[in-house]
Structures are given as structure tokens and as C-alpha cells.
N, CA, C and O atoms as CSV, one atom per row, in Angstrom:
chain,resi,resn,atom,element,x,y,z
A,1,MET,N,N,85.570,107.524,88.686
A,1,MET,CA,C,86.846,106.868,88.505
A,1,MET,C,C,86.597,105.425,88.046
A,1,MET,O,O,85.802,104.694,88.637
A,2,GLU,N,N,87.282,105.051,87.002
A,2,GLU,CA,C,87.089,103.718,86.416
A,2,GLU,C,C,87.685,102.640,87.317
A,2,GLU,O,O,88.750,102.820,87.908
A,3,HIS,N,N,86.981,101.528,87.407
A,3,HIS,CA,C,87.469,100.402,88.215
A,3,HIS,C,C,88.746,99.847,87.574
A,3,HIS,O,O,88.823,99.743,86.350
A,4,PRO,N,N,89.747,99.489,88.387
A,4,PRO,CA,C,90.995,98.933,87.835
A,4,PRO,C,C,90.784,97.703,86.951
A,4,PRO,O,O,91.556,97.473,86.020
A,5,LEU,N,N,89.762,96.924,87.230
A,5,LEU,CA,C,89.487,95.749,86.412
A,5,LEU,C,C,89.133,96.165,84.986
A,5,LEU,O,O,89.621,95.572,84.023
A,6,LYS,N,N,88.287,97.182,84.854
A,6,LYS,CA,C,87.907,97.651,83.523
A,6,LYS,C,C,89.101,98.282,82.811
A,6,LYS,O,O,89.292,98.074,81.613
A,7,THR,N,N,89.900,99.049,83.540
A,7,THR,CA,C,91.095,99.660,82.957
A,7,THR,C,C,92.016,98.588,82.393
A,7,THR,O,O,92.472,98.689,81.254
A,8,TYR,N,N,92.289,97.554,83.197
A,8,TYR,CA,C,93.151,96.462,82.749
A,8,TYR,C,C,92.543,95.768,81.534
A,8,TYR,O,O,93.228,95.524,80.541
A,9,ARG,N,N,91.252,95.453,81.623
A,9,ARG,CA,C,90.603,94.681,80.563
A,9,ARG,C,C,90.617,95.426,79.238
A,9,ARG,O,O,90.924,94.843,78.199
A,10,THR,N,N,90.287,96.703,79.269
A,10,THR,CA,C,90.227,97.454,78.015
A,10,THR,C,C,91.625,97.694,77.440
A,10,THR,O,O,91.819,97.612,76.227
A,11,LYS,N,N,92.596,97.990,78.304
A,11,LYS,CA,C,93.967,98.192,77.812
A,11,LYS,C,C,94.560,96.904,77.255
A,11,LYS,O,O,95.424,96.936,76.379
A,12,SER,N,N,94.095,95.784,77.764
A,12,SER,CA,C,94.585,94.484,77.293
A,12,SER,C,C,93.818,93.978,76.081
A,12,SER,O,O,94.178,92.957,75.494
A,13,GLY,N,N,92.764,94.688,75.707
A,13,GLY,CA,C,91.965,94.278,74.561
A,13,GLY,C,C,91.098,93.059,74.821
A,13,GLY,O,O,90.732,92.340,73.891
A,14,LEU,N,N,90.767,92.825,76.091
A,14,LEU,CA,C,89.936,91.670,76.448
A,14,LEU,C,C,88.469,92.067,76.520
A,14,LEU,O,O,88.132,93.151,76.995
A,15,THR,N,N,87.613,91.196,76.052
A,15,THR,CA,C,86.178,91.405,76.223
A,15,THR,C,C,85.772,90.880,77.595
A,15,THR,O,O,86.509,90.128,78.232
A,16,LEU,N,N,84.599,91.285,78.031
A,16,LEU,CA,C,84.071,90.740,79.282
A,16,LEU,C,C,83.969,89.218,79.196
A,16,LEU,O,O,84.277,88.508,80.154
A,17,GLU,N,N,83.536,88.733,78.042
A,17,GLU,CA,C,83.354,87.292,77.862
A,17,GLU,C,C,84.686,86.544,77.968
A,17,GLU,O,O,84.759,85.477,78.577
A,18,THR,N,N,85.733,87.110,77.372
A,18,THR,CA,C,87.034,86.448,77.412
A,18,THR,C,C,87.581,86.414,78.839
A,18,THR,O,O,88.039,85.373,79.310
A,19,LEU,N,N,87.530,87.554,79.520
A,19,LEU,CA,C,88.033,87.583,80.897
A,19,LEU,C,C,87.182,86.702,81.803
A,19,LEU,O,O,87.699,86.068,82.723
A,20,ALA,N,N,85.887,86.662,81.546
A,20,ALA,CA,C,85.013,85.782,82.332
A,20,ALA,C,C,85.423,84.321,82.145
A,20,ALA,O,O,85.466,83.553,83.106
A,21,SER,N,N,85.719,83.954,80.925
A,21,SER,CA,C,86.155,82.585,80.651
A,21,SER,C,C,87.481,82.284,81.348
A,21,SER,O,O,87.655,81.208,81.920
A,22,LEU,N,N,88.405,83.228,81.297
A,22,LEU,CA,C,89.719,83.035,81.928
A,22,LEU,C,C,89.640,82.945,83.453
A,22,LEU,O,O,90.486,82.320,84.091
A,23,SER,N,N,88.617,83.575,84.025
A,23,SER,CA,C,88.499,83.610,85.483
A,23,SER,C,C,87.365,82.738,86.016
A,23,SER,O,O,87.025,82.802,87.198
A,24,ASN,N,N,86.786,81.926,85.138
A,24,ASN,CA,C,85.686,81.037,85.541
A,24,ASN,C,C,84.565,81.834,86.210
A,24,ASN,O,O,84.098,81.497,87.298
A,25,SER,N,N,84.155,82.890,85.529
A,25,SER,CA,C,83.093,83.758,86.025
A,25,SER,C,C,82.113,83.995,84.885
A,25,SER,O,O,82.101,83.252,83.904
A,26,THR,N,N,81.296,85.026,85.016
A,26,THR,CA,C,80.388,85.389,83.931
A,26,THR,C,C,80.628,86.846,83.546
A,26,THR,O,O,81.100,87.646,84.354
A,27,ALA,N,N,80.299,87.171,82.316
A,27,ALA,CA,C,80.436,88.543,81.845
A,27,ALA,C,C,79.548,89.482,82.667
A,27,ALA,O,O,79.936,90.613,82.960
A,28,ALA,N,N,78.372,89.012,83.032
A,28,ALA,CA,C,77.452,89.841,83.819
A,28,ALA,C,C,78.050,90.175,85.187
A,28,ALA,O,O,77.939,91.309,85.653
A,29,THR,N,N,78.678,89.197,85.825
A,29,THR,CA,C,79.297,89.441,87.128
A,29,THR,C,C,80.426,90.442,86.999
A,29,THR,O,O,80.523,91.376,87.795
A,30,LEU,N,N,81.282,90.256,86.002
A,30,LEU,CA,C,82.399,91.181,85.819
A,30,LEU,C,C,81.903,92.587,85.492
A,30,LEU,O,O,82.495,93.571,85.935
A,31,SER,N,N,80.837,92.688,84.731
A,31,SER,CA,C,80.264,93.986,84.404
A,31,SER,C,C,79.782,94.693,85.665
A,31,SER,O,O,80.009,95.891,85.829
A,32,ARG,N,N,79.118,93.960,86.557
A,32,ARG,CA,C,78.640,94.554,87.817
A,32,ARG,C,C,79.813,94.974,88.699
A,32,ARG,O,O,79.737,96.000,89.377
A,33,ILE,N,N,80.892,94.199,88.700
A,33,ILE,CA,C,82.078,94.560,89.480
A,33,ILE,C,C,82.693,95.839,88.917
A,33,ILE,O,O,83.043,96.749,89.668
A,34,GLU,N,N,82.822,95.903,87.596
A,34,GLU,CA,C,83.388,97.096,86.961
A,34,GLU,C,C,82.546,98.343,87.224
A,34,GLU,O,O,83.078,99.448,87.322
A,35,ALA,N,N,81.242,98.160,87.337
A,35,ALA,CA,C,80.331,99.275,87.607
A,35,ALA,C,C,80.210,99.563,89.105
A,35,ALA,O,O,79.464,100.452,89.516
A,36,ARG,N,N,80.950,98.805,89.912
A,36,ARG,CA,C,80.950,98.937,91.378
A,36,ARG,C,C,79.565,98.676,91.975
A,36,ARG,O,O,79.195,99.262,92.992
A,37,LYS,N,N,78.813,97.796,91.331
A,37,LYS,CA,C,77.497,97.416,91.830
A,37,LYS,C,C,77.550,96.102,92.584
A,37,LYS,O,O,76.579,95.713,93.234
A,38,GLN,N,N,78.675,95.419,92.500
A,38,GLN,CA,C,78.859,94.141,93.181
A,38,GLN,C,C,80.315,94.039,93.597
A,38,GLN,O,O,81.216,94.453,92.867
A,39,SER,N,N,80.531,93.481,94.779
A,39,SER,CA,C,81.892,93.193,95.229
A,39,SER,C,C,82.177,91.730,94.936
A,39,SER,O,O,81.327,90.874,95.178
A,40,PRO,N,N,83.358,91.434,94.421
A,40,PRO,CA,C,83.673,90.038,94.123
A,40,PRO,C,C,83.978,89.255,95.386
A,40,PRO,O,O,84.432,89.811,96.385
A,41,SER,N,N,83.723,87.961,95.326
A,41,SER,CA,C,84.100,87.095,96.440
A,41,SER,C,C,85.623,86.987,96.473
A,41,SER,O,O,86.299,87.299,95.493
A,42,LEU,N,N,86.141,86.553,97.586
A,42,LEU,CA,C,87.586,86.378,97.709
A,42,LEU,C,C,88.099,85.372,96.684
A,42,LEU,O,O,89.184,85.547,96.129
A,43,MET,N,N,87.333,84.331,96.436
A,43,MET,CA,C,87.742,83.323,95.447
A,43,MET,C,C,87.794,83.931,94.042
A,43,MET,O,O,88.706,83.630,93.273
A,44,LEU,N,N,86.828,84.779,93.706
A,44,LEU,CA,C,86.835,85.408,92.389
A,44,LEU,C,C,88.003,86.389,92.271
A,44,LEU,O,O,88.640,86.468,91.221
A,45,VAL,N,N,88.285,87.128,93.330
A,45,VAL,CA,C,89.451,88.023,93.309
A,45,VAL,C,C,90.703,87.209,93.011
A,45,VAL,O,O,91.522,87.601,92.180
A,46,GLN,N,N,90.845,86.094,93.682
A,46,GLN,CA,C,92.017,85.233,93.470
A,46,GLN,C,C,92.089,84.769,92.012
A,46,GLN,O,O,93.166,84.778,91.416
A,47,ARG,N,N,90.966,84.370,91.439
A,47,ARG,CA,C,90.956,83.920,90.045
A,47,ARG,C,C,91.259,85.060,89.083
A,47,ARG,O,O,91.922,84.854,88.067
A,48,LEU,N,N,90.776,86.273,89.398
A,48,LEU,CA,C,91.048,87.422,88.537
A,48,LEU,C,C,92.524,87.824,88.599
A,48,LEU,O,O,93.111,88.189,87.580
A,49,VAL,N,N,93.114,87.759,89.773
A,49,VAL,CA,C,94.548,88.053,89.903
A,49,VAL,C,C,95.348,87.065,89.058
A,49,VAL,O,O,96.280,87.455,88.355
A,50,LEU,N,N,94.984,85.795,89.128
A,50,LEU,CA,C,95.672,84.780,88.325
A,50,LEU,C,C,95.418,84.980,86.836
A,50,LEU,O,O,96.334,84.848,86.025
A,51,ALA,N,N,94.173,85.298,86.475
A,51,ALA,CA,C,93.816,85.473,85.060
A,51,ALA,C,C,94.527,86.671,84.439
A,51,ALA,O,O,94.776,86.692,83.234
A,52,THR,N,N,94.855,87.672,85.264
A,52,THR,CA,C,95.545,88.859,84.750
A,52,THR,C,C,97.054,88.729,84.876
A,52,THR,O,O,97.787,89.686,84.626
A,53,GLY,N,N,97.513,87.566,85.259
A,53,GLY,CA,C,98.957,87.354,85.392
A,53,GLY,C,C,99.581,88.206,86.472
A,53,GLY,O,O,100.766,88.532,86.403
A,54,GLY,N,N,98.800,88.569,87.465
A,54,GLY,CA,C,99.306,89.381,88.565
A,54,GLY,C,C,99.321,90.871,88.268
A,54,GLY,O,O,99.812,91.653,89.083
A,55,CYS,N,N,98.795,91.283,87.118
A,55,CYS,CA,C,98.727,92.721,86.806
A,55,CYS,C,C,97.766,93.444,87.741
A,55,CYS,O,O,97.917,94.640,87.992
A,56,LEU,N,N,96.785,92.723,88.250
A,56,LEU,CA,C,95.896,93.256,89.274
A,56,LEU,C,C,96.196,92.528,90.573
A,56,LEU,O,O,96.643,91.381,90.562
A,57,SER,N,N,95.948,93.197,91.690
A,57,SER,CA,C,96.133,92.567,92.987
A,57,SER,C,C,94.826,92.652,93.769
A,57,SER,O,O,93.887,93.330,93.351
A,58,ALA,N,N,94.774,91.974,94.884
A,58,ALA,CA,C,93.567,92.015,95.713
A,58,ALA,C,C,93.244,93.443,96.132
A,58,ALA,O,O,92.073,93.781,96.308
A,59,ASN,N,N,94.254,94.281,96.294
A,59,ASN,CA,C,94.022,95.679,96.683
A,59,ASN,C,C,93.201,96.433,95.647
A,59,ASN,O,O,92.519,97.400,95.987
A,60,ASP,N,N,93.254,96.010,94.401
A,60,ASP,CA,C,92.481,96.675,93.353
A,60,ASP,C,C,90.977,96.451,93.508
A,60,ASP,O,O,90.182,97.123,92.851
A,61,PHE,N,N,90.591,95.531,94.353
A,61,PHE,CA,C,89.178,95.209,94.529
A,61,PHE,C,C,88.624,95.683,95.869
A,61,PHE,O,O,87.470,95.414,96.202
A,62,VAL,N,N,89.450,96.388,96.631
A,62,VAL,CA,C,89.036,96.883,97.943
A,62,VAL,C,C,88.727,98.363,97.821
A,62,VAL,O,O,89.572,99.151,97.397
A,63,GLU,N,N,87.534,98.729,98.188
A,63,GLU,CA,C,87.132,100.130,98.138
A,63,GLU,C,C,87.643,100.832,99.395
A,63,GLU,O,O,87.544,100.284,100.492
A,64,PRO,N,N,88.189,102.040,99.243
A,64,PRO,CA,C,88.623,102.776,100.433
A,64,PRO,C,C,87.424,103.122,101.296
A,64,PRO,O,O,86.328,103.338,100.778
A,65,PRO,N,N,87.618,103.177,102.597
A,65,PRO,CA,C,86.489,103.513,103.472
A,65,PRO,C,C,86.002,104.929,103.208
A,65,PRO,O,O,86.786,105.828,102.904
A,66,GLN,N,N,84.717,105.103,103.327
A,66,GLN,CA,C,84.122,106.422,103.148
A,66,GLN,C,C,84.311,107.229,104.421
A,66,GLN,O,O,84.088,106.725,105.522
A,67,ALA,N,N,84.714,108.458,104.273
A,67,ALA,CA,C,84.853,109.329,105.440
A,67,ALA,C,C,83.470,109.622,105.986
A,67,ALA,O,O,82.542,109.929,105.237
A,68,SER,N,N,83.346,109.528,107.258
A,68,SER,CA,C,82.052,109.834,107.864
A,68,SER,C,C,82.219,111.059,108.759
A,68,SER,O,O,83.242,111.250,109.417
A,69,VAL,N,N,81.204,111.853,108.754
A,69,VAL,CA,C,81.226,113.048,109.581
A,69,VAL,C,C,80.435,112.744,110.843
A,69,VAL,O,O,79.246,112.428,110.791
A,70,VAL,N,N,81.109,112.845,111.961
A,70,VAL,CA,C,80.470,112.579,113.240
A,70,VAL,C,C,80.265,113.917,113.925
A,70,VAL,O,O,81.229,114.647,114.157
A,71,PRO,N,N,79.028,114.251,114.253
A,71,PRO,CA,C,78.796,115.537,114.907
A,71,PRO,C,C,79.457,115.562,116.283
A,71,PRO,O,O,79.543,114.530,116.948
A,72,PRO,N,N,79.916,116.711,116.704
A,72,PRO,CA,C,80.549,116.797,118.035
A,72,PRO,C,C,79.527,116.506,119.123
A,72,PRO,O,O,78.337,116.782,118.974
A,73,LEU,N,N,80.011,115.951,120.201
A,73,LEU,CA,C,79.148,115.686,121.348
A,73,LEU,C,C,78.761,117.004,121.991
A,73,LEU,O,O,79.584,117.911,122.122
A,74,GLU,N,N,77.519,117.101,122.385
A,74,GLU,CA,C,77.068,118.322,123.044
A,74,GLU,C,C,77.429,118.231,124.524
A,74,GLU,O,O,77.346,117.170,125.144
A,75,ALA,N,N,77.821,119.351,125.057
A,75,ALA,CA,C,78.130,119.409,126.490
A,75,ALA,C,C,76.837,119.207,127.280
A,75,ALA,O,O,75.775,119.682,126.879
A,76,ASN,N,N,76.935,118.523,128.367
A,76,ASN,CA,C,75.787,118.262,129.217
A,76,ASN,C,C,75.409,119.560,129.919
A,76,ASN,O,O,76.207,120.115,130.675
A,77,ALA,N,N,74.222,120.032,129.677
A,77,ALA,CA,C,73.774,121.313,130.277
A,77,ALA,C,C,73.048,121.068,131.593
A,77,ALA,O,O,71.847,121.325,131.685
A,78,SER,N,N,73.745,120.579,132.609
A,78,SER,CA,C,73.080,120.302,133.881
A,78,SER,C,C,73.216,121.433,134.834
A,78,SER,O,O,72.711,121.360,135.954
């Protein structure tokens, strides 16, 4: 599933370099965020929300928790 940042950027016709300039970041950082290899800082999220005119929100940068499978507890065989 494509990261919302990449979806917004490509639909808006923005390059990584342009969005990086608008958000006071780097193209490399934005690329890692889009590839889900890096989580943005809260300050960068705020700058990206502003740079996109509110088209993205902080929720777009939060990954849903992964479901974990917890094995059932074994009964005590005393």
C-alpha cells in the first residue's frame, strides 16, 4: 500500500525536491518516509501538513498497530 505522502505528492505533480523545499526537509528523508523506512519527527509532520495545505493530516503518518498473536496460557498441571 502506497504511503499517503507519495500519493499526495504524485497526484499533485510535486517532485521530492520540491516538497522537500516546501517542508524544509530533504528529498532523501521524504523518500525514506514514503518507503516506510523512516518515521518523520513530529515537527516534520507539522511542516508537511502545512506544506500540503492541510491535504494530509498527522494521522496519515501514523502506522496502525500490528496485530500480535499471543499464545494461550497453559493450565498449571499441579
